[in-house]
N, CA, C and O of each residue as an XYZ file, in Angstrom:
488
protein
N       0.854     -1.177      0.000
C       0.000      0.000      0.000
C       0.898      1.238      0.000
O       1.856      1.312      0.770
N       0.595      2.188     -0.845
C       1.336      3.435     -0.912
C       0.975      4.284      0.300
O      -0.200      4.567      0.536
N       1.976      4.687      1.065
C       1.727      5.455      2.275
C       1.642      6.956      2.029
O       1.370      7.717      2.957
N       1.866      7.383      0.815
C       1.847      8.817      0.509
C       0.429      9.313      0.279
O      -0.392      8.659     -0.364
N       0.169     10.512      0.838
C      -1.133     11.146      0.670
C      -1.121     12.142     -0.481
O      -2.171     12.634     -0.895
N       0.062     12.436     -0.993
C       0.252     13.486     -2.000
C      -0.111     14.855     -1.435
O      -0.581     15.744     -2.146
N       0.122     14.993     -0.140
C       0.005     16.264      0.575
C       1.375     16.446      1.226
O       1.637     15.867      2.280
N       2.248     17.240      0.614
C       3.659     17.265      1.015
C       3.924     17.434      2.510
O       4.733     16.694      3.069
N       3.276     18.372      3.163
C       3.590     18.584      4.579
C       3.209     17.367      5.420
O       3.955     16.978      6.319
N       2.057     16.766      5.136
C       1.634     15.582      5.893
C       2.514     14.383      5.558
O       2.858     13.602      6.445
N       2.880     14.231      4.294
C       3.774     13.139      3.919
C       5.126     13.267      4.629
O       5.697     12.270      5.069
N       5.630     14.494      4.737
C       6.894     14.709      5.453
C       6.754     14.332      6.923
O       7.641     13.694      7.490
N       5.649     14.724      7.536
C       5.400     14.349      8.936
C       5.346     12.832      9.083
O       5.930     12.270     10.009
N       4.648     12.180      8.173
C       4.528     10.726      8.240
C       5.890     10.057      8.087
O       6.178      9.076      8.772
N       6.726     10.577      7.198
C       8.074     10.022      7.034
C       8.876     10.132      8.318
O       9.687      9.258      8.624
N       8.654     11.203      9.072
C       9.333     11.364     10.357
C       8.943     10.251     11.332
O       9.768      9.804     12.128
N       7.698      9.810     11.268
C       7.255      8.714     12.135
C       8.010      7.442     11.771
O       8.442      6.703     12.655
N       8.170      7.184     10.488
C       8.909      5.997     10.052
C      10.372      6.069     10.509
O      10.970      5.046     10.840
N      10.941      7.272     10.527
C      12.317      7.450     10.982
C      12.454      7.190     12.481
O      13.534      6.841     12.958
N      11.376      7.358     13.211
C      11.418      7.140     14.659
C      11.802      5.703     15.003
O      12.367      5.455     16.068
N      11.508      4.774     14.135
C      11.880      3.376     14.373
C      13.398      3.273     14.548
O      13.883      2.596     15.455
N      14.133      3.947     13.677
C      15.590      3.896     13.732
C      16.131      4.624     14.966
O      17.091      4.175     15.592
N      15.502      5.754     15.306
C      15.929      6.474     16.505
C      15.688      5.638     17.754
O      16.499      5.634     18.680
N      14.568      4.933     17.769
C      14.271      4.067     18.907
C      15.282      2.932     18.988
O      15.779      2.620     20.070
N      15.587      2.319     17.863
C      16.595      1.252     17.840
C      17.937      1.767     18.373
O      18.603      1.079     19.147
N      18.327      2.963     17.965
C      19.581      3.552     18.438
C      19.539      3.806     19.945
O      20.518      3.556     20.649
N      18.405      4.300     20.432
C      18.259      4.567     21.866
C      18.377      3.270     22.671
O      18.993      3.243     23.736
N      17.788      2.214     22.156
C      17.857      0.919     22.839
C      19.304      0.423     22.862
O      19.773     -0.073     23.887
N      20.004      0.554     21.752
C      21.412      0.110     21.679
C      22.303      0.905     22.636
O      23.211      0.350     23.253
N      22.037      2.201     22.753
C      22.835      3.049     23.646
C      22.569      2.712     25.109
O      23.416      2.938     25.973
N      21.390      2.171     25.376
C      21.002      1.801     26.734
C      21.185      2.981     27.692
O      21.692      2.835     28.804
N      20.761      4.136     27.226
C      20.887      5.364     27.999
C      19.517      6.035     28.110
O      18.836      6.255     27.109
N      19.139      6.349     29.319
C      17.854      7.001     29.556
C      17.734      8.292     28.745
O      16.677      8.586     28.187
N      18.808      9.048     28.686
C      18.802     10.342     27.987
C      18.543     10.187     26.490
O      18.048     11.116     25.851
N      18.867      9.047     25.934
C      18.658      8.857     24.494
C      17.174      8.763     24.132
O      16.810      8.865     22.960
N      16.324      8.570     25.133
C      14.888      8.536     24.882
C      14.256      9.935     24.908
O      13.156     10.132     24.392
N      14.947     10.887     25.500
C      14.394     12.243     25.632
C      14.006     12.858     24.294
O      12.883     13.348     24.170
N      14.886     12.859     23.277
C      14.485     13.480     22.005
C      13.310     12.758     21.334
O      12.506     13.387     20.646
N      13.214     11.464     21.532
C      12.102     10.712     20.944
C      10.785     11.136     21.590
O       9.798     11.394     20.901
N      10.783     11.202     22.903
C       9.562     11.584     23.623
C       9.191     13.025     23.293
O       8.023     13.328     23.048
N      10.177     13.909     23.288
C       9.896     15.318     22.957
C       9.361     15.452     21.532
O       8.441     16.229     21.277
N       9.942     14.694     20.611
C       9.462     14.705     19.232
C       8.002     14.258     19.178
O       7.169     14.904     18.543
N       7.706     13.159     19.843
C       6.334     12.648     19.816
C       5.351     13.655     20.406
O       4.257     13.839     19.874
N       5.732     14.299     21.489
C       4.845     15.289     22.119
C       4.553     16.458     21.184
O       3.396     16.843     21.011
N       5.588     17.017     20.588
C       5.381     18.207     19.747
C       4.883     17.843     18.353
O       3.969     18.478     17.828
N       5.478     16.833     17.766
C       5.148     16.456     16.388
C       3.686     16.056     16.249
O       2.986     16.540     15.359
N       3.236     15.190     17.113
C       1.865     14.702     16.945
C       0.855     15.814     17.166
O      -0.152     15.891     16.462
N       1.114     16.662     18.124
C       0.189     17.764     18.378
C       0.067     18.663     17.144
O      -1.040     18.959     16.693
N       1.194     19.088     16.611
C       1.184     19.953     15.422
C       0.600     19.228     14.206
O      -0.208     19.784     13.462
N       1.019     17.998     14.024
C       0.561     17.228     12.870
C      -0.941     16.987     12.927
O      -1.642     17.184     11.934
N      -1.432     16.565     14.074
C      -2.865     16.286     14.198
C      -3.695     17.545     13.950
O      -4.749     17.479     13.317
N      -3.225     18.683     14.444
C      -3.948     19.945     14.206
C      -4.009     20.250     12.709
O      -5.064     20.608     12.185
N      -2.888     20.108     12.034
C      -2.845     20.386     10.592
C      -3.756     19.429      9.829
O      -4.508     19.841      8.947
N      -3.677     18.156     10.179
C      -4.472     17.140      9.502
C      -5.971     17.390      9.716
O      -6.756     17.334      8.769
N      -6.353     17.661     10.946
C      -7.767     17.881     11.263
C      -8.283     19.159     10.611
O      -9.433     19.217     10.176
N      -7.448     20.166     10.546
C      -7.838     21.415      9.885
C      -8.122     21.170      8.408
O      -9.103     21.680      7.867
N      -7.278     20.403      7.769
C      -7.474     20.074      6.352
C      -8.759     19.262      6.170
O      -9.507     19.490      5.220
N      -9.009     18.336      7.059
C     -10.227     17.521      6.961
C     -11.475     18.385      7.156
O     -12.472     18.218      6.454
N     -11.407     19.306      8.111
C     -12.551     20.205      8.329
C     -12.799     21.064      7.095
O     -13.944     21.247      6.680
N     -11.735     21.587      6.516
C     -11.829     22.439      5.327
C     -12.540     21.722      4.182
O     -13.263     22.348      3.407
N     -12.333     20.405      4.077
C     -12.909     19.625      2.979
C     -14.126     18.796      3.394
O     -14.553     17.895      2.672
N     -14.682     19.120      4.583
C     -15.838     18.358      5.081
C     -15.595     16.859      4.968
O     -16.440     16.114      4.470
N     -14.449     16.438      5.430
C     -14.008     15.057      5.293
C     -14.895     14.112      6.096
O     -15.112     14.314      7.291
N     -15.402     13.086      5.433
C     -16.235     12.081      6.086
C     -15.374     11.277      7.076
O     -14.295     10.801      6.722
N     -15.844     11.136      8.270
C     -15.117     10.372      9.277
C     -14.203     11.215     10.143
O     -13.353     10.678     10.854
N     -14.364     12.523     10.096
C     -13.522     13.421     10.887
C     -13.620     13.104     12.375
O     -12.595     13.061     13.057
N     -14.817     12.881     12.894
C     -14.991     12.615     14.325
C     -14.199     11.384     14.761
O     -13.509     11.403     15.780
N     -14.306     10.334     13.987
C     -13.572      9.103     14.314
C     -12.066      9.340     14.256
O     -11.316      8.860     15.106
N     -11.646     10.071     13.263
C     -10.234     10.386     13.087
C      -9.721     11.179     14.296
O      -8.639     10.899     14.813
N     -10.497     12.159     14.736
C     -10.117     12.962     15.891
C     -10.037     12.099     17.150
O      -9.152     12.297     17.982
N     -10.944     11.159     17.291
C     -10.903     10.251     18.449
C      -9.611      9.440     18.450
O      -8.983      9.269     19.495
N      -9.217      8.945     17.289
C      -7.965      8.201     17.200
C      -6.775      9.083     17.580
O      -5.856      8.633     18.264
N      -6.798     10.334     17.135
C      -5.717     11.253     17.474
C      -5.640     11.464     18.981
O      -4.544     11.503     19.541
N      -6.774     11.601     19.641
C      -6.796     11.810     21.102
C      -6.232     10.585     21.829
O      -5.529     10.717     22.831
N      -6.544      9.408     21.318
C      -5.998      8.182     21.920
C      -4.474      8.187     21.812
O      -3.778      7.857     22.772
N      -3.961      8.562     20.645
C      -2.504      8.633     20.470
C      -1.885      9.658     21.416
O      -0.849      9.397     22.027
N      -2.513     10.812     21.534
C      -1.971     11.846     22.410
C      -1.962     11.381     23.867
O      -1.023     11.671     24.608
N      -2.994     10.671     24.268
C      -3.022     10.140     25.636
C      -1.926      9.102     25.856
O      -1.314      9.067     26.924
N      -1.675      8.264     24.868
C      -0.612      7.262     24.982
C       0.751      7.939     25.095
O       1.614      7.483     25.846
N       0.942      9.016     24.357
C       2.202      9.747     24.427
C       2.373     10.372     25.809
O       3.471     10.355     26.364
N       1.314     10.911     26.358
C       1.370     11.477     27.712
C       1.697     10.391     28.736
O       2.432     10.638     29.692
N       1.159      9.203     28.537
C       1.466      8.086     29.439
C       2.945      7.716     29.357
O       3.577      7.437     30.376
N       3.490      7.715     28.157
C       4.917      7.410     27.980
C       5.766      8.468     28.670
O       6.740      8.144     29.351
N       5.401      9.718     28.496
C       6.131     10.820     29.144
C       6.065     10.675     30.662
O       7.059     10.893     31.355
N       4.918     10.313     31.163
C       4.752     10.118     32.606
C       5.648      8.967     33.090
O       6.285      9.078     34.138
N       5.696      7.885     32.344
C       6.569      6.762     32.696
C       8.033      7.227     32.755
O       8.782      6.866     33.662
N       8.405      8.021     31.781
C       9.774      8.535     31.726
C      10.054      9.422     32.937
O      11.085      9.286     33.597
N       9.125     10.325     33.216
C       9.286     11.243     34.346
C       9.314     10.514     35.687
O       9.957     10.969     36.633
N       8.625      9.396     35.763
C       8.578      8.614     37.010
C       9.731      7.615     37.098
O       9.770      6.778     38.000
N      10.666      7.712     36.153
C      11.869      6.897     36.159
C      11.601      5.398     35.993
O      12.334      4.562     36.521
N      10.544      5.077     35.254
C      10.267      3.682     34.926
C      11.401      3.174     34.033
O      11.939      3.930     33.224
N      11.755      1.927     34.174
C      12.886      1.367     33.422
C      12.695      1.586     31.916
O      11.586      1.478     31.391
N      13.792      1.894     31.248
C      13.728      2.228     29.825
C      13.246      1.062     28.959
O      12.740      1.288     27.860
N      13.391     -0.159     29.424
C      12.877     -1.297     28.660
C      11.371     -1.164     28.466
O      10.855     -1.420     27.378
N      10.677     -0.767     29.512
C       9.226     -0.591     29.431
C       8.869      0.610     28.548
O       7.905      0.572     27.784
N       9.651      1.652     28.668
C       9.407      2.852     27.854
C       9.636      2.531     26.380
O       8.836      2.919     25.529
N      10.712      1.833     26.077
C      11.006      1.460     24.691
C       9.881      0.618     24.112
O       9.468      0.820     22.970
N       9.392     -0.319     24.897
C       8.296     -1.181     24.450
C       7.049     -0.359     24.137
O       6.410     -0.571     23.106
N       6.700      0.568     25.013
C       5.512      1.408     24.795
C       5.696      2.329     23.593
O       4.754      2.544     22.830
N       6.893      2.872     23.417
C       7.153      3.724     22.255
C       7.013      2.900     20.985
O       6.417      3.356     20.009
N       7.554      1.698     20.990
C       7.465      0.843     19.795
C       6.005      0.520     19.476
O       5.603      0.560     18.313
N       5.220      0.205     20.489
C       3.792     -0.053     20.273
C       3.123      1.178     19.663
O       2.318      1.060     18.739
N       3.458      2.351     20.179
C       2.877      3.592     19.673
C       3.268      3.823     18.219
O       2.412      4.122     17.386
N       4.544      3.687     17.912
C       4.998      3.887     16.530
C       4.289      2.916     15.594
O       3.830      3.307     14.521
N       4.199      1.659     15.997
C       3.498      0.668     15.176
C       2.047      1.063     14.945
O       1.533      0.950     13.832
N       1.388      1.529     16.006
C      -0.015      1.951     15.883
C      -0.137      3.180     14.980
O      -1.080      3.279     14.196
N       0.803      4.108     15.083
C       0.788      5.283     14.205
C       0.964      4.877     12.742
O       0.318      5.434     11.854
N       1.836      3.912     12.499
C       2.047      3.454     11.123
C       0.775      2.812     10.576
O       0.402      3.055      9.428
N       0.120      2.012     11.374
C      -1.152      1.408     10.943
C      -2.169      2.510     10.663
O      -2.908      2.445      9.680
N      -2.205      3.518     11.528
C      -3.121      4.651     11.339
C      -2.827      5.367     10.021
O      -3.749      5.711      9.282
N      -1.566      5.589      9.730
C      -1.166      6.254      8.488
C      -1.610      5.425      7.285
O      -2.176      5.958      6.330
N      -1.351      4.131      7.338
C      -1.590      3.265      6.184
C      -3.058      2.905      5.975
O      -3.454      2.562      4.860
N      -3.864      2.977      7.019
C      -5.248      2.541      6.869
C      -6.284      3.646      7.101
O      -7.401      3.565      6.589
N      -5.924      4.660      7.858
C      -6.875      5.733      8.153
C      -6.512      7.008      7.404
O      -7.335      7.571      6.682
N      -5.272      7.457      7.581
C      -4.846      8.698      6.905
C      -4.877      8.559      5.388
O      -5.124      9.537      4.683
N      -4.634      7.384      4.891
C      -4.588      7.173      3.432
C      -5.897      7.577      2.773
O      -5.919      7.873      1.578
N      -6.970      7.593      3.519
C      -8.277      7.987      2.972
C      -8.303      9.473      2.629
O      -9.201      9.941      1.928
N      -7.306     10.217      3.133
C      -7.214     11.642      2.821
C      -6.449     11.906      1.537
O      -6.296     13.058      1.131
N      -5.980     10.880      0.914
C      -5.107     11.011     -0.247
C      -5.632     12.035     -1.253
O      -6.763     11.940     -1.730
N      -4.790     13.005     -1.558
C      -5.107     13.984     -2.589
C      -5.866     15.214     -2.127
O      -6.099     16.120     -2.927
N      -6.267     15.277     -0.833
C      -6.938     16.500     -0.361
C      -5.945     17.646     -0.410
O      -4.810     17.507      0.046
N      -6.360     18.765     -0.954
C      -5.509     19.963     -0.942
C      -6.354     21.208     -0.893
O      -5.820     22.317     -0.877
């Protein structure tokens, strides 16, 4: 399945999510708590900005399924907040890495099966 929406800014954001897999792998190899900080910060800021842009575009085009899409975005944002909380509470990085990987996988599924329905909106 082609993961591109043909909406350059959203496609660039989505590519960043795919790159997170490699950053996570590097963080795990380094076995350093600090190596997870940029990943968590990226997820906090990136998803918030990206979801706002995506939802704005959907609203502009009266996109069918906007409510469901927004609900999925809120679930992702809550999961990211949970990961940040785990990090702040000094939970072992193995658990944090596992949760980040689950989140990235879920975001990729969302991109490939939900966001793809936006293909070509401009």
